[in-house]
N, C-alpha and C positions, 0 to 999 in steps of 0.2 A: 028372811027379814032382812031388807035394806040395811046397810050400814050406814051410819051417822056419816056427814059430810066430813065433820070435823076428825072424824077416825081414819077418812080416806087420805084426808090431806097428811094427817101425821104418818101414817104409813108409806105414803109416797118420798116424804122426808128421810125416813128410815131407810128407804129402796135406794133413793140418790145418795147417801151416806154408804152404803153398800157397795157401790156401784163407782163411787170415787175410791174405794178402798180396793178393790179388784183392779181398778186401774193404773193405781201405786203399785200393786205387786198380783201377779198372775197367778200366784201359788194359792191364791184365796178363792180362785173360781171354782173349785167342786164344791167347797163348804158353800158360799152363797148362793149356787145354783140349786142344791137339796133344799137350802133352807127357804128360797124364795117360790118354789112350783107350788106348793098347798095356797100361797098367797095370791098369785098373779094366774090360777088355773081359771080352767072355761066358765066356771061359775061366778067368778069375781065382780067387782063393779069395773064399767067402763074402761075408768081412767087405770086399773090397777092391770088389766088385761092389755090394755096398749104399751102400760109401762115393760110389762113382763114381755109381750112380743118383740119390743124394740131392743131389749135387754138380750135376748136368746140371738136374735141376729145378729148385734155386735159382738157377742161372745164367740159365736163359732166363725165369723169373718174376721177375727183378731188374730195378728200375725204373733202378737206375743205370746199365744196359748200354742202349747207343741199339739201336733197331731195326733201324738198318742192319745193325750188327756183329753182331746176332743173326740176321740173314739170311742172313749170311755163315757165321757157324760151324753153322747148323741144318745145312747140306749136309753137314760133315764127320761130325756126329755122329748122322744116320740109320743108317749101315752098323752101328754099332755096337750100338743099339738094334733095329734086323732081326735080327741075328744074334741078340741076347739072346732077344727073344721066339720065336724059332722054336725055339731050345733047350726042352726041357721044365723049364723053371724054374719053381720051387713055392713059393719065398720070397716071402711078402705084403711085406715091406718094399721089394724089389726091384721087384716087379713095380708097386707104388704108384707109386713114383718114376719108372718110365719111363712108366705111363701119364698121369703129370703132366707131364712132359717132354713126350710126345705132344703132350696138348692146349695147350701153349704153342706149340709146332711148328707144328702144323698151318695155322695163319693165316700164317704167317710162310713157309713153302714154298709154298701158295697163292698169295700175292702173289709171289713168286719165279716162280713157272710161268705166272701173266700176265704178267709183264714178260720172260721168258726161254723162249719156249716149246720151243726146241731142246734146253733140258737136262729129255727124258723120263725119264731116269733116276733123278732125285731123285723125279719126280713116281711112278714105279715103284714107289720104296721106302716112300714115306708111303701109297700105297693098301698096299702089304702091311703095313705097321704098323697101318693102319686093320683089313683084314679081320682080322687076327690078332685084335687088341684085341676085336672085334664079336663072333668067333668064341668065344672064351673067357671072355666077361664073364659068361655065366650059372654058369660055374663056379668065377670067384674067390670069395675069403673077402670078407666083407662091407668092410672097409677099402678093397679093390681095386676092389669094385663103386661104392662113392662117388666114388672118381676116375675112374671109367669114365663116371660120370652127367656128371662134368665134361667129360670129353672128348667124348660126345653133344651136349652142349651148343653145344660149339666148332664141330664139322661142323657142325651145324644151323645155327649163327649166320653160319657162313662161307659156307654154301651156298645162303643165302636172300636174295633181293635187299634192299638195304638204301638208305638215303637218300644221293643224292651231293651233298654240302655245297656243293661249289666244282669245277664241270667243268674250269674252267682250270687246276686243282692236283689231278692224281689222285694224286698221292703223297700228298697230305693227307685223302683220303677214307678211311673204314673198309673193312676188308676184306670184301667182300661178293661176291653173285654179279653185281650191278652194275656192276663193274668189268671183267669180263671182255668183251672182244667177242666180235662175234656169230661171227665166223670163224675162231675160236680155232683152233690145230693140234692139242690136247691134250686142252683141257677143251670139254666138251660140255655145253651149258646145260639142257637137257630132262632129262638124264640125271642130273646134279647136284642138281636140281631135284627128281625123283621120289625119288633115295636120300635127299635131308632129309628130303622129307615121310614116307616109311619110318622113318627114325631118330627124327623126330619122334612119329610114331604107338608107335613103341618106350620113348621116353624117358618118355611120357605114361601107358603101361601098367600102371605101379605103382599107380595111382589104379583101375583096373579088376580089380586082383586081389582073391580072395576076403580071404586073409589080406595085411596090409601090415605091411611091416617098416619101424618108425618110423625108423630111421637113415636108410634108403633114401628115403623120402619127403620127412623133412625136407632131405636132399640134393638132390633134386628141387625141390622148393619154391623152396628159396633159388637155383637155377641157374634158374628161371623167368622172375625178375626183370628180366634182362637183355635176355632175347627178346620179353617184353613191351614195354619200350619202346623199342628199337630196331629191333624187326620188325614192323610194323603187319600185314602181310599173314596172319600165324598168330596175331597176340596175341589174337582173339576165341575162335579153335579152343583156346587156351590155358587161358584164362579159362573158357568154358563147362566145358571138361574137369574144372576147380578147383571148381565151382560144385558137380557132380556127385556129389563125394568129401564124405564124411563118415565121419569116423575112428572113431567110435563103431560104426559098424555092419561095418568092416571087423579086427574081432577077435572070436579064440572061446575060450571058456574052457579051462582055467583063468583066470580073473581075479585076477592076482597081482597084487602092489603095482609089479613092473615094467611089467605090462599097461597099468596106470592111468596111470604116468607116461608113457609112450609115447603113449598117446591124447590125454593132455593136451599134449603137448609138439607132436604133428602139428596139434592144432587150434590153437594159438598161432601157430604158423610159419603156417598157412593165413591166418590173421586177419591177422598182421602184411604178408602178402604183400599180400592187398585193401586193407588201410589204406593202404599205400605208393600201389598203384595208384590210389587214389581222392583223394589227397593230391596226387599229380602230375598227375590229370586230374580235377578237380572235375566235369565234362560230360562223363563218359564214356558211351558208349551204354548200356552194360549196368550203369550205376549202381543201377537199382531191383533187378535180380538181385542184386548183390553186398550191398547194404544187407539184403536178405531174408535171404540167406546168412549173412551174419555175426550176425543175429537168433535165426536158427536157433542157431548155434554156440552162442551162449550160453546157449541155453533149454534144449537136449539136452545140454549137458555131462556127459557119462559116464552118462547115464538109463539104457542098454543095460548097463552093469557095475554101478550102482547097483541096478538092478531085481533083476536074478540074483541079489547077494549078499543082498537082504532075505529075511527069513521071512515066511511068509502070516500075513497080518492075521486078528486076530479078528474073527469075523462080530458084526455089528450087530443086535441084536434090540430092538423097539420095547420091549417089556414083558416081557424075558427069557422070552419063551415061543416056540419056534419051531411051524411048522404039525405038525410030527410029535407034538409034544409036548401041542398043543392038541386032537388030535386023540384022544390017550390018556386026557387029563383032562377030556374035553367041555368044554373051554373055549370062549367065543366067538370068532370069527376078527375081529381090531379092522379098523377100516376104515382104507383106505389111501389117502392123501392123494395126489392125481395135481400133483404141483408140477410148473409149467409153467419152462423154461428163462426165463432172465430176458431182458428185451428189449431189441434191439441198441441201440445209441447210446451216447454218455456214462452213465457212471453218476450215480444219483441217488437221493434216498431214497424217492420214491415209487414206481420202478422196482425198488428194493430190498425193499420189502414190499409189492409187487403180487403175491399168488401165484394170482389168477382169470382165467381166457382170454375171460371175457366184455369184449367191447370196451366195451359201453356203461357196465358197472358201473367197468370201470378208469379210463374218462374222466369220469365225474361226478366234480365237486366239490362235497366236503364243506362247503366253508367257506361254499356258499349256505344252508346251514341254521342257524338260531339253536341258540347253544350248549345252551341249557336243554331243546331238544327232542335232541340228538345225545346227553344226558345220559339222558332219560328211555328211548332206545332201546338204546342201549350199556349198561346195568346191567342189564336181562333178557336179553340176549343173551350177554354173559359167564356169568352163572347157568347158561345150558344150552348151553354148549360144552363139546364131546367131550375131554375132558383128554388120549386119544392123538392126536386131530389137532391140537391144540395145541402138543402137544411135537412133532409132525412139522413143523408150521408154523415153530415157534422153531427147529428144526434146520435147516431149510432157510433161513431168514434169515440163521443164523448160517454154515452153508456159504457162502452166497452173498458174505457179507462177507469171509470168510476169503478165497475165492477172487481177491475185488476187491483187497485189502490185499496178497495175494502177487504179484498183477500188479503192482501200481504198485511196490511194490519191488523187483519184477525189471526193470522199465522205469528205476528210479532207477539199479540197479547197472548196468545196461548203458550207463548213460549216464557214470556214474562211469567204468566200466573201456575205454569208447572215447575217453574225454578221458584216461587213464591210459595207455592205448595210443597216443594222439597224442603224449602228453608224452614218449615214449621216445626221439625221434628226435636227434641229435646236436647240431642247430642249433637247438635250444629254447632260447631265452632268456626267462626270467622278466620280465613286466613289471612295473613298478612302479608302482602307481596310489596316490597318497595319500588318496583317497577313502576307501581301506579302512581308513585308519589313523583316520580320523574315524568312521567308522563302528563299528570296533571300541572306539574310545575311548568312543563313546556308548552302546554296548551294557554295556561296564564300569559306566561310571557308571549307567546304569538299574538292573544289580544291586546295585550299592553302595547305591543310595538307601533302600529298605525296611529296611536295616540302621541307618539312621539316626534316632535317636528324635525323635517329632512334635514334642515340645516344645523350642521353638529361642528365647531370648530376643530382645527388640528391640535388646538391645545389640550383639550380635554380626551383625544382618541388615546385608548388605550391598545398595549398590544396583549399576547398571548398571555393568561395565567399559569404559572407553572407551581404547583405545589410541593413545597420544599420535603426532601426526602425522610421518612421518619427516623429516629433516633437507632441508634442499634439497640435490640435486647439483650441484658446482662443474662448470664446463666439462670438466675433464679427466676425472672421474669419470663425467660423461654420455657421454664419448667412450670411455671405457673398456666402460662396458655396450653402449652400441649396437653398438662391435666384438663382445664376446662373442655379441650377436643374430646379427649377421652369421655368424659362425663356426658358429653352431647352425643355421641356416639352409643352409648348405654343407653342415654333417654330413647334413642330411635329401635333397640332391640325392644324395650317395654312395650314401645307403639305397635311394632310388626307382631310382638306377642300376644296383642289384644286383638289386633285386626290380621290375624292369620288368615288365610284363604286356602281353603280347602284343596290339598294336593292331589295331583293326577295319580290313580296306582301306577299306569304304563307310563310314567314320567321316570326317565334313567337319573340314576345318580351318579353324580362325576365324583372323581377323587382328588389326589392332589392337582392333576392338572387342570382343574376346575377354576374358572376366573371368579375371585373373589366378589367382584361387583356385577354379576352376570344376571342376578335379578335382586329386586330391592326386599329380601324378606329377611327373617331372622336369621336363619341360616346364611345368608351373606354376609349380614353386620358380624355374625361371631367370628365367620371365617377371616373378616377382614380385621379384626381387632386381634384375632390371635397371630395371622402374619404381621400386621405391626410390632407384636410384641417379640416375636420370633426372627422374623425375615430382615425388617428392616433394619435394626441395629447390627445385622451379620457381619465380622470383620472390626466393629468397634469396641469390642469388650474382651479387648486381648490383654493379656497380662503385663502390657508397659503402663508407664506412669500415666498415660492421659486418662483423664477422668478422675482421678484419685486426687484426693486433699490432702492438706499438708500433714494428716496424722497417717498417709499412707492407705486408707480406707476408702474404696470405690463410693463415688456419690450416687446416689438414687438417679434415676433416668426415667425416661418416659415411659420405657419398656416397662422396667420394673413397676411403675405406676399402675401401669397396665394388667401387668401379670396381677398385683396385689388386689386391683379391683376384680380381674375376673374370679379369682378366688374366694373372695366375699361374695359374689355376686353367686356362685355356682352354689356354696354352702347356706345363702340363705334357702333353697329350695332343692338339696341336692338329688333327689329321687328324680323330681322333673326335669332337672338341668343336667343330669348325669352325660348326656350326650355331649353338651359344650364340654366338659372337662375332658373327655376323652379324644375330641377332636383337637381342645387345646394340649395336649399331652403329646398327641402324636405329632404336631407340629413343632413341638420343644425337643422330641426325641430326632425328629427327621432335622431341622437344623443344627443340634449337636453333631450328630454324625457328618453332615456336608462341611461343618467348620472343621473336624476333626481330620476331615481329608484333604482339606486346601492347607491345614498347617502343615501334615505330613508331607504334602508336595513341595510348599514352601523350604520347609527343614531339608529336605532333599536338593533342592537347588542351592540353596545358601545355608551352610552347616553353622554359621556365624548366630541365625534367627533364634532368638529367644521368646517368640511369640507361643503363648499358651491360650489355649482354650477354655472359656466357662463355660461348664454344663450345668443347664438351669433344668434338664429332667428330673435329676435324680431329687434336687431340692424342692422340686414343686409336687412331685406325686406323694413325696413323702408327706408334706405339709397337709394336700388334699387328703389322704389316707388318715392322717391324725385329724382332722377335721371332723369329718362323717361319720368314722369308726365307733364313737363313743354314742351315737346316737340308733346305730341299727340294732334292731331285734331280731328274735328269732325268726321272723316272717321276712325279714330282707335277703333272702339268700337269692335273689333274682339280682339284687342291685350288686352284692359284691361279686358274684361271678361274671356279671357281664362287666364292670369294672376291671376284674383282675384278666379278663378273657380280651378285651379289645385294647388294652394298654399295650405299647408296642414293645417292652421291654419289663421281664420281672426278674427283682435283683434279691439281694439275701434279706437286705431292710424290709422289702415290701413283704416277705414272707414272715419275719418276725413280727410286724405289725398285725399280720391277719393270726399268727400264733397268740397274740394277746388276748384275741377275743376270748380263749379258752380260761382265762383267768374268771369269767362271770359262768356260773353254770348252767343258765338258762341259752347262752350263746356257743357253747361247747359245739352241737352239732352244728352250727352254724360255720364255725372255725373247721371242722372235719370237712363238711361237704367244698368247700371254696379250696380248701388245698386237694382234695380228692378229682375235682374238677380239672385244675390244673395238671396232676400227675397223669391226668387219662388223656388231657387234650392239648395239652403244651409238652411235648418231649423235651427241646432244649433245656427248661427247668424242672423237669421231673425228679432227677438226684437229689436238685436244690430241697423240694417241696417233700420230698421223702425224710430228709434230715431232717426239716422242721417238722413233719407228722409225728417223726420218733421220738423228737426231743417232747413235744407234745404228750405223746402216749407216755413217757416217761414222768414226765411233771406232775399231769394232772390225772386223778383217778376217774374222773367223770368221764373222759374224753376215750376211757379204753374199750367199751364196748363199741363205738362206732367206730374210732381209730384202729381197733385191732382188726375187724373185716379186711380193712384197706391194707394194713401191712401184712397181713396174711398172703395178700395176694401177689403184693410188689416184693416184698421182704419177710418172707416165714422165718427166715433163720434168726432174725432180731425179737420176733414176735416169741420164738420159741426160747431165746436166751431168757427175757424178762419174766416170761411165764416160769421158767426153771429155776428163778432169783439169781439168775446173773444181769440183773437191769442196770448195776452199776457199771457194767462194762461201757469203756468209752464208745461213742458211734463211730465209724469210718469216718477217716478225715477228708474233706473235702477237696475234689481237685480244683488245681486252679481255674479249668475251664468253666468248671461248674458255678464258679463266684456268680456268674451275671449269663442269664439264658439271653439269646440271641432272638430277635424279633421274628415273628413268624411272618 
């Protein structure tokens, strides 16, 4: 029984209220979908089916809904979509939304079947939906066909092997054939690959048709970009198919304005696709073919359409008499001048005016003749020249000149269009170049100069203008300028971090002897900052009174501000920026040792010298440890081991900081493993770390199972003493030379 119109309107109003609810809070999606599926099912009224299909398409395309929830909801929606497609549904809006929903569901169901091979019913339903869409695709109206193109692209992308970003976390990898196990119970990899190959040929078949629909071609071109970017195995095949497609050849008369707009849109979409590929990969293997294709697109822009719409050109007659008229009038047939093609190579005046094929005559240098002799020869020759041949020669030179001019204009136009196409990207930001302002000002000044009268009295003549010297900066102003310069350098580090190019694996990694500005990447800016903080103020931070205030305390300098900024920058993301901290601490330790060596030599030369060295390494390594140690967990063993193994010197304070990790029972193993690594691989710090580990063993009972194994190997007597109840014995005294370990 048909539902009354009023009930349908009331139901749609309630459904719209439910939609507004889930748009405000995505947590209500499961409840709303389970409630509306019986209302908007395949046997509901047309208005309800349209609303339901559109809502499902919005739901599974919404970024607010988590992927895991989409995967759970997808199994409940499959039955309704299958029943609707199996019915003789003819409404284009319903079909378009259902196909869009199926395109969003296919990767979710595929991932679900990979993880749950026992759920064969969901895969059978998805296969039924896929086969029904592919069977009826050619009979669908144009809006539904465009959605089918997206569905084909999703199926091909899922059923083609992709890259595995992290084999240890399969849930984070992209859904593709690469995540399917070889012995899967339902998914057969050879069959899926064969099906994806056939569907790709069907997707690219729109480029081989004699008459192309501009909407379908543009939709296909827009869907090919993700396949080219993420599926390298089929990228070259797709690009070669696009390079064989010329929109102007796939149109048929009558050439209406709609046809012209369609051809132009296909050309622009194809050009945008190739420019996007070249921008992402400037060294693409098909770079030459794509550039030739882009040039041909710009040259053959609607040539077929324009030539077909033009009228027949007027025949050109040299002297207004064709051969038939001359035969009737007994007129003499003029001599035809054979004009050879222009010589290859760059255009020049000698090639432009060379109309002879005689190599000896064309290579003869007329400058070797004296001018008076040239005049005596040229005047009689010009008097005997045939006017018809002279006209033909002038016309030939004129045509050559016009051709060269058109080619140059075309090249200039192509460059402008390529620059404009490159400027269409959303991430383009115009660069401010102050030199342009000076050049424009100079051009404006040169344009204004001719208007000034030549007569200028001596009274208004001015001499050279010299800007006065700026006033000297105070210490506060100089410090502020220095801090702003440091902030700008740190902004360059952030820019280089987002635009970091792929490093060559064979590229040699230089050490302390490398130049800080050898290349303008993130490492170069970091090295520049660390050396500004360490080497630039070398020798200026002595123990004298320079740089101290009235209270005797040293005032902060630019190097201190750089160190403080580096410290905060590293702690913002210490796991990713740990290498920056290691580089910085190595520079600090190296600078401290060089300064100590210089001061020692000065004291040897001058016994009255009281200069001391301000050591920064011990201060900042402890601050950096105190900054990130509270945030380490039991899984950060690689972080702490890498830091301790690559810093130049391990001191007692550092080992005490590491020992403080044992206060947390969850991080006891982290503390023991870090100290064990230093004991095994840093012999100068071995005794110091053994003393610290023994202290941890005696203080924290949770550490004894792990620390006892290490002490049993390196200090078995101490372990036996603790086991026998003599743990109160004092540990052996630390030798003075063990207070700090030498650099490895």
